[in-house]
N, C-alpha and C positions, 0 to 999 in steps of 0.2 A: 877829582873837580873840586876846585874851588869856590867860597862863597863869595862875593864882591868886597871889594876894600871899602865900599860906602855903608856897606852893614850897620847898624845898629841891633842890639839884642833888643828882641819883642817882648815884653814883660808878660806874666803868663795871668796876674790882676791888674785889671786897667785903674789908671790914677783913678783916685776918689770912687773906686766902688765899693760897694756894701761889702765883698769882699776881704781887700785889702783893709778895711778900716776894722773890719771884726777880726782879721789880723793881727794886726798891730795891735788891737785893744788885750786881745787873746795874749798875744806875748806880756805886755803891760800888767795883767791880772797874775800869769803865772809867777812873774820875776815875785810879785807883790805875797803871792801866797807862800815863797821859800820859808821854809822854817820856821810856818806860823801854825800849819792844820789848819788852815782855812779851807774848809769845806765847802763854807756858803760861795764862797768867791768862784771855787773849782763848779760850783752850780750854778752862777750866773754865766760864768765863762761858756758853760753848755748853747746856756739858752740862748746866748750872742749868735753861735752859731745856730744855732735852729733859726734864729730869725733871718741871720746874713743870708744865710742860702735859700731862704724865703724872699728876699727880696732882690735877689742877684736874678732871678730869674726875672727875664723882661715882662711885662705888661703888653698882652696881643690886642693888639685893634680888633673888632670885631670881623669874623670873614665877611666877606664883599660879596664872595662868588664870581668875582671876574676871573676870566681867562684870556694870558697876554700869550699871543705870538708873537715872533720876532720874524721880521723876513727881512732878509740882508739883502737882498738885488731894490726893491724899492722903498729901501728905508724907510721905513715904515714898522709902527706896531698894531696890531689889530686884534680890538677890546671884544669878545666874545662873551654871552651869559653861559650856563651849563649844557641849556638845551642847544647850544651853536648857534645863535641869533646874534649877528654883530649888531654889537653896540655902539662902538666906535672904531676911527683908525685913524691913527696918529702916526703924524710925521714926524720923524726923530733924527738923531744924529745918524752918520753916515754907515753902512752896513752894519747893523745890531744883530748881534746872534747871541753869547751867552748871558745871559737873565738870572739873578738871585732875589730874595727876599731881605729887608734891614732884618734884626732880632726882633721885632716889636710887631712886622709884617701891616705898617703903615707906608711903606715903600718897597720900590724895586732899584737895583742895580741893572743897567745896560752899556754892556759892552760894544762900541763902536769901534769896528776896525779903520775904517778909512779915516777916521777923524782924531786917531790917537786919543780918545775919550771914555770916560765911564759917563754915564748920564745918571742920575739918580730923581725918578718919576713918584709924584705922590698918588696912591692909589686911587685917594677918596676923589678926588678931583683932576688925576691924569695930568698934573702939573710939572714941570720941569722943575724940582727944586735946588738940583745943585749939579754941578760938572767940575770933575775931577780931570784934567788936561792931561794934557805930556804923558799918557802911558799909551808905550807903543804898542800899537796894534792887537790891541786887548782881543781874546778870541773868548774862552772861558774861563772859570773863575768858581773857587769855596770860600765861605766866609767863616774863617775860623770861629769854634765855639763861644771866643770872648766876645762875639759879636762885633770887632772892630777891627780887625785886620783882612783884609779882603787877598788872597790868596791867586793870580792872577799869570795866565800861559801869555806872553807875550811873541805871538809869532812868527813875525820879521826877525827879533831882537835874541832869537836864541836862549830865552830864559823864562823864569815865573817870578816876578817881583809882589813884592807885598804892601798893601796900601792901607796907610793906618787912614778908614773912612773918617775919623773926628778933625786932625788936622790936615789931611790932604797930601799926607807927604810918602813918599815910597822909603820905605824903614831898610829895608832888605833885599837884595840879590838875589839868585841862583841860576848862575850859565844852565842850560843845557843844551840837547843835541836839538837841530833844526828841530823846525815849524812846531814847537810845542802845543798842544792842543789839551787835552782833560784832565782836568786837577781834580783832587779828593783828599780831602783832610779826615782821619781817622774821629769817629766821633766823641774820644778823650780829649782829641786835640792836639799828640804829641807826634805824629807822621802827617806829613804830607808826599802825596804820589803826582807826579806829573810825564804826560806821554809823550814822547816825542814822536813824530810820524815818519821822519826821514832815518833816524838813527833806530829806531825798530827798538826801543829799550825805555823803561817805565821804572824814571828814576825817584829814589828813595831819600825823605828830607826827616829828619830829626828835627823837630819844631823847639824843643826845648835846649837842647847842646847847637841849636840852631849850623847845622851841618849840613852836609850832604853826605851820608851814610851809604849808598847802594846802586847799580843799576842791573836792573833785572832786564833780562833778553827776554822778547816774545817776537809775536810774529810779525808779519811785513804791515804796517803803518798802523801803528796803535792809534786808539779816536778817543774812545769813551770809557766811564767808570762807574761802577757800582759795587757797594760795600752790602754784604748781607748784614742783618739786623746784630747778629753778633758780633761782629766787627772784627769776623777769623778770617773771611775769605774777599779778597777784592776782584771784581767780574771785569775784564780788561776786554773791548771791541780791539778786533784787527781785520782792518776792511780787507785789504788786500790779500789778504792770507783765508778768509773766509770766514773766521772763526772766533770766537771767545775764548780766550784762557785764563786759569783761573789759579790766583797769587794768593800763597797761603801766609797771612800778613803777620804772623809770631815768626815766622823762617823766614820772612821775603825770600819768597822761592816759587817759580811755577809748579802748580800740583795737579793739574787737568788741563781738558779742553773739551769745548763742544761745536761740533763741527756742523755745518748744515746741506738734505741735500732732499731736493724735492725730482721728480723724474720728468719735467716739462720745461725745467729751469738750468739752462749753463752753469755749470759750477763757478764761474768766473762772474758772474751777476749776483753773485751772496757777497757783496760787501758792508759786512756790519758795522754800522757807528752806533746808535745809543742804547744804553742797558737799564731798565730798571729792575728791582727786585720787589715783591710783595713785603708787606709789615711783620709777617709771618714766617718769613725766607723760605715759603714754600714754592714759590715760582718766578721764575724770572720772563721779561719780555725784552726780545732781542729787533729792532729797527734794522730792516737787513740791506736797505739800501737800492739799489738795481734789481733788484729780485721783486722789489715791490709787494713784500709779504712783512709781516711781523710773528718771530718765532714764538712759542710757548715754551716752556723750558722748567719741569721738573728740576728742582736744586736740588735736591738730592741724589738724585741718580743721575743727573746731568742728560737726562733725556728731552730730545724735541717731541711734546706731545701733541702740538698741534702745531698749522702754518693759518696766517688769517690774511687774506688779501685785501690789499689798501692801496693808497693812491701811488705814484709813480715817482721813485728815489726816496723811500720811507727811511726819515732822517732823526727826527726829536721825536723824544716820548715822554709823557706825564701819566701817574695813575690822577683821578681824585681823592679824595678822601677817604671814600670807603668801598675806594678800590672796586669799584662796580661799573668805573667807565674807564678807557683808555685812550687817552689822545695821540692819536699820531700827526707829526708835522710829514707833508709828502712835499717835498723840495723841488721835484720837476713838474707835479701836476698843480702846484700853485694853491693848496688847497690843506687843511687838515680831516683826518676823519675819525670817528668819537667811535669807537668798540665797545661791544655789550662782553662786560669779560665772564659775565655767565655763559654766554652763547660761543663767544668769539667769533661774533660777527659785525659788521660795520653799520650802524645804527642810522649814520648820515655822514655825507662828505661836504664840507664848506669851502667856498672857494673864500680866500684871504690873499694875503700880497703876494711879492712875487719872491718866489726861493724863499718860505720857510724854514727856519733852520731849527727854534728851539719853543718851549710854550712853559708857563709857567701857569697854577691854579690857585687862586688866593680862595681856600677852602676848608681853610685848618685853624 
């Protein structure tokens, strides 16, 4: 697999960023210090590094507490508060699916698969502030830690494209197998993973080299990813195999799997899609699709410890900030379930739009 000839190198440091300015200044200071024994200059360099690191962290807006649900069939966003009360229903571009925050948490990116568009909405006003057009069938995406490059699965074009959100230009394209969906970037920004549903592969791209480096065979129809907090394991849902496979991030090889079984449910109904892992790395939650349950898994032992009954075709998942609530998008009952994670029971189910796909919570 080769990267497209249209590729540009994606820089590690953003133009004009504090990190880049500090890097350049440090080089100048180092050059001036050679042969002088300039201790004070080196102290100044270390101070400059500390300031640059502080400035490089984006200032986040105060959390609004809003919950966003993308409804792909009704082409709407449902906005709720933390209790499940609907605040507003917003008409959006056609077939909204993947969503993510900008680094400052002032806006959300929404991928609209049938409009070939990624829309940017202001969280405070809920107004459309920008459209990124000619993005072929965007499904899901992940924002690089640099805050500037959005890595997008393009379902109909069998590729992962890279959008520079500042210029609005596609700066790189990586061919994939047919129907790519899940995209995951490691926390250090070194690797990107993209799942091909039809090829039954997880493609691995080295973002520093800008090069595809490996294909990892997995089960049938891989969909979504979750990284453990230590960045050592990548959990992959394989929908038609009815399991979650676990990839060793260092070795780039499958190392285990989790399977699902309930006496009253046929095995083929276990069609896992979304996966989330708690911040302490202790528990994972898996939406089990047409089995109408969410599985609770002990991450260390990889054993299923509970099943939670939710709505029809559990699809998207999201934990709130303190991880006491798990929100579940149920694609065939057109509602979301709010689960108390201390009791593993649904507190309330709230009707939203048609075919809810994904959830974002602005509470961090």
